[in-house]
N, C-alpha and C positions, 0 to 999 in steps of 0.2 A: 504493500499499499505506499502511494506516496504521501507526504507531509499534508499539501495543501492543493487545491485545485485553484486556478484563477482564469476570469474572463479578460484575454488579453485585448480582444477587439470585439465593436458590436456593431451591426450597420442595420439600415432599414430604409423603406423607401417611402415615400408620403403614400397614406391611406387614400383610397380614391372608389368612388361609387362606380358599380358594374359597367353603366355605360361610359363611362370615361376610361376604365383601365386596359393596361396594356393586358397579353396575354402571361400565365403564370410563369412561362421560363423566364421572362424577361423580367419581370419583376423580382423573382427570387436570384436571378444574375447578378443583378445591380447590387442588391442585399447583399451579397457574397460578394461581391468584388468590396463593397465599403468595409464590411468586415474585416477582411484580410488588410487589407489598407488600413485601416485605425489599429491592427496589429502589428502590422508592418513585418507580415510575415506571406512568402510565396505558396502559392497553392500547393506546390511541390511539397512543400513541408505538412501537408493536412494527410494524418494516418487513416482516417473514418471520418464519414459524413452519415448525418442523421439526418432527412430531410423530411420536415412533418408537412400534411396536407390530408384534409379530409373528404374533398370535391374532387375526383380525377381517378385516370386511370392510374394501375400500376404502372409503376418504375418510372412515376413523373417527376421523381426526383433526379432519376439519371437523367431524366430528358432537359432539367433546369442546371444542373453540375456540368452536362457536357458544353453550356456555350460558354463558360469560364475556362474550361481545359480537362483534359483526358490522361490522367496520371495512373487511372488505374487503381486508384485507391477503391476499399469499398463502399458502395452508397446503401444505407438501408432507409426503405419509405416507414413511416409512423403515421398510425390514424388512430387516438385517442378522443375524438370528437372534439368539442370546444378546448381541452387541455392539451390538443397534439404538440402547440409549438414546446410547451413546457415537458412534455412526455419526451420528446428529442434532446431537451435540452439534458433532463434526469440520464440521460443514456449516454449522452455525452460525458458528460461529470462523471457518472460510473466507470465508463472506460478507462479515465484518464484517471482516476482514485485508483482504479485497481491494478495499477501499471499495464494495463493491455493496449494503451496507446499513449503517447507524450503529446499530441498535437489533434484536437477534432473539433470538428465544425459541426453545427447545428445550424439548421434553416427552417425556416418554416414558412408557408407561402399557401395564399387561397388566392382562385379566380373564380369569385360567388356570382350566382345569375339573381337576378333580382327576385322581390318578393319571398315570402317566408320560409322558413327551412322546412324540407321537405325529405324526406326517403326515395330511391331509387330505384328498390329491389321491392317488389311486391309478389316475387314468385316463390320466398321462403319464408322461413320465421323473422318476424322483425326483433332486435336486440331490445327494442323496447317495451315489447307485448307486456312484461310481468312488472313494467312503469305504467303503462298505459292500465292496467287492469285495478291499479291502485286509486290511478285517477277515474276512473268510472263509476267505481262503488263510492269514493267521496263528493264528486261535482255530478250536478245535472247533466240529465241526456242531453240538453241543450249545449253544453261546454264542447261537444264532440266537433261542434262546427269551427271552433277554433282551432288556430294554428296551434301545433303542439308545445312550442318552446314556451308562451306567454302561460297558457296553462297551465303547465309546471309552476313557472316562476310568480307568475299573478296568483296562483292557489298558495303559493308558500307564504306571499306577503300578506294576503289575505287571514290566513291562519297567524302569522306573526301578531297583524293589528287584535284579532279576535282574542290572541290569548292575553296580550298585555295591554289590551284595552286603549291602542293607539288611535289616532286619528290618521286615516290612510292618506292625509293629502300630506305629512310629513315625506311622503316619499318624494314627492313633487320636488322639495328642496336638495334634494340631491341632484337632478338635471339642472337644478341652476348654478349648481358648487361645479360640477362638470362640466359644463358650458364656461362658466368663468376659467376653470384653469384651462381647456381647451386654446380658448384664445391665444393662451403665449406659447403654442405648439405647431411648427411650421408643419408637421407629420400628420395633424388632424382633419378630420373631413369637414366637421362641423364647429365652426368657433362663434358664429354669433351668440349674442347673448339671450337667456330666457330670463322670463319672470316667473314666479311660482304662477301666478294667476293663467298665463300663457299654457302653461304646462299643463294644470290641469283642464284647460279649457281643451285641448289637442282630442281628436278623437279616442273615444272609448277603447280599448282591446281586451279587456278580461281583467276580474277584477277590481283593484286598485289602478290598475295600468293603463294609462293614455299612450299614444302615441310615441309621445315626446319623452316618453319614460321606459322606451325598448330600443337595444341597439340596433343601427341599420345593417343591412348586406352589404358588405366594404370587402375591396380588395387590395392586397398588399402582400408584402414580404419581409422579414426580419431576420438577423442572420447572426453568429455568437461563434467566437475562437478560445475555445475551452483548451485550458495547457496545465501542464507539473510544471512544480516549482522548478525541478533541476531544468528541464528543457526550456523554460524560460530565462532562467538565469544564463545558461549555454548560448542561447539565440539574443539575448539584450531585450528581453520582448516585457511587457508591464506587468508589474506586480501587485498593485497598488488595488485590484478591488478580487477578493477571493468569495468563493462559496464557501460559508463555516457551514452549511447545516442544509439538505433537502431531503424530505419526505413525499412518498405517493401513496396515496391512499385507495383504496376498492371497496366497492359496498358491502356492507354485512346483511343477516336479516332484518337489521333495523332499521334500514333505507325502506322498507315494505311493510311497515307496522300500521299504516293508515294517515302517519303525521306528513303532511305535503311538505314542509320544512327539509325532513331527513330526506325525502322522497327527491327533493330539489338539491342534494348533496350537503347535508348541513352537517351529518355525522362525518362524513368522508373528511370536510374540510378541519373539524375538530380533531380527528385524529393524527392527519397530515402535520396542522400546525405544533399539538404537544410532542411528538416525535420530534420536531424540528429544535423547540424550544428546548427538549431535556436534552438534547445534542450538543446544543450551543451553549447552554446554561445562560439563556438571555429570558429576562422578563418580557411578554409584549408589550408591556408600558413603557419599557425604554428604547421601542422601535420609533422614530421620527419621521419615516416616510415610508407608505405604503403602495404596491399597485394590487389592488385585487379583481377579481371576477367581476365587474357589472353590467352582464348582459341585461339584466333591467334594473331596475332601482331598486325595488323589492330586494334582488339579490347582494347589494351592494349596503343595504342595511342589514340583512341576516346575518351575512359575513363579519360586520364588525364585531357582533358576538363571538360566534363559531371561532374567529381567529384571539379572542380573547382581547382586544382593543378597548373594549368595554364592558362593563356586566351584562350578565343575561337580564332582561327586561329594560336595559338602559339606553337603547340608541336612540332613543327618539329623544331624550333630552341630550345626548353624544351630540345629535344633528342638530337640533336646535338651536344650542349654545354655540355651535360651529367649531367643534373639538374636532372635527375631521377635514378641516381645510390649514390655508396659511395664519397663523397667530394662534391657534388651537392647539392641543395636544398632540396629534398625526396627521401631516397632512398625505389624503388618501386619493390615490389616481392624482398627482398632479399632471399627468400626460393627457388628460381628460378624460381616459379610462376609455371602455367601449363604448360608453353611450355616446361619447363625442368624437374620439380618435376612431372609432370605426371598430369593427371585429371580424377581420377575415381569420376563419377558424383557425387555419395552421400556421398563423404567423402573430395570433395576438400573445402566445408564451415568451417569444422572443423576443418581440414587441416590449413587453413588461419588463424583459431582462434588461434588452438597452437603455431604457427611461431611468430605469435604477442603477446600471452601469454610469450612466452620463451624472447622475444625481449624487452619487459617492465620490468621484471625480470632481467634484463642482463645475461640471460644465454644462448644468442644465437651462442658460441663460436667466431667462426671467420666469421660468419656472423652477429656480432653484431653491430647494428647504437648505437653510442656513446651519452650515455645522453636522451635514447629516453625516455619521460614520457607520450604521446598520441601516440594512436595507430590506421589506419584506415583500415576497411577490407571491399570489395568490390565483390559482389557476384550474377551473374545474368545468370537467364535460361529463354530462351526463351520460350514463350507460353503465361505469362511470369512472374517472376517477379525479382524483385532487393532487394537485403538488402545489406542495409549498417548500419555496425556496431564501433562506437568509443569506445576504449578501454584507461583507464587511470590508470598511475601508481597512487599507494597510500600510502604515505609515512607512 
């Protein structure tokens, strides 16, 4: 086992809407080239590649990498739904930490189609059948006409509001905060300011969710170069940002007990986060900046508690007091998050990685969180997998 694993370089392209996007291989190429340049390392030094995407034919990762160069290094394609990018990073870190490789590239990309997420295979068992059975048992029959993702996360938000007696309008404040943060991010898709009234007046989708509380389908790519300490020292690479701890969790039976918060991944997040905090010996309330999975405003609020950023049942006050933004206790999603930056599924986890590396380097511009030395990343995919990663600034 190597002593430490570092992120030597990151890169991403501005996210965009499907109607304006280049093809996935072009997006990935630009992100990879940016990461290699940032790391000051050539493609020939990369010993393994983990390529993450959700929608696309097999070996799309190879096709994307061939645009950068053909070195013969193995390319492994990864799909874990919305946590795909972080799953690729998880595998890259494992390869380096185990000593199997010294320099590994993780790249995530997505060329998404317009409209709500949907499955493409109707001639075989759905991986969501078990999840859908729980939803159908809990929600009214009319809900079955609603797209899948809002049913899950809108249902989870409704369950939270009922459990703790929270006004569902509180969720709208998260969209307002998201846009305010995104205004300083040149990679974000939606940067115009919003008011709570505008968010609540947008078309109702499901439960407490309105359209402006749902992440849009977008396209994009991001990448990271992950290296071991000995390799970095030998090649003069950056060692200022380390992956201190990382964990991935998958569903247990608790996900299917009828609690819609658990069905949407609450327990996965709790499990992965606890493993990270125990490994690193870190209290979550000492972490100043977090990129978390805000596919919907409801999931951001629920994730505050699942990650231990605030106590159970206290997220309403956490939001209304501004403890989730600059000047508060922890800046959540300084990038604008999925709600405003966009959510190209395979790219999201590595875009979160890029943002937090820039934050720890002090290179985030107007988004910079002053004095950040620790940063937490949370990326979840239904079906299910949650990846939580802790980064640390190294003197």
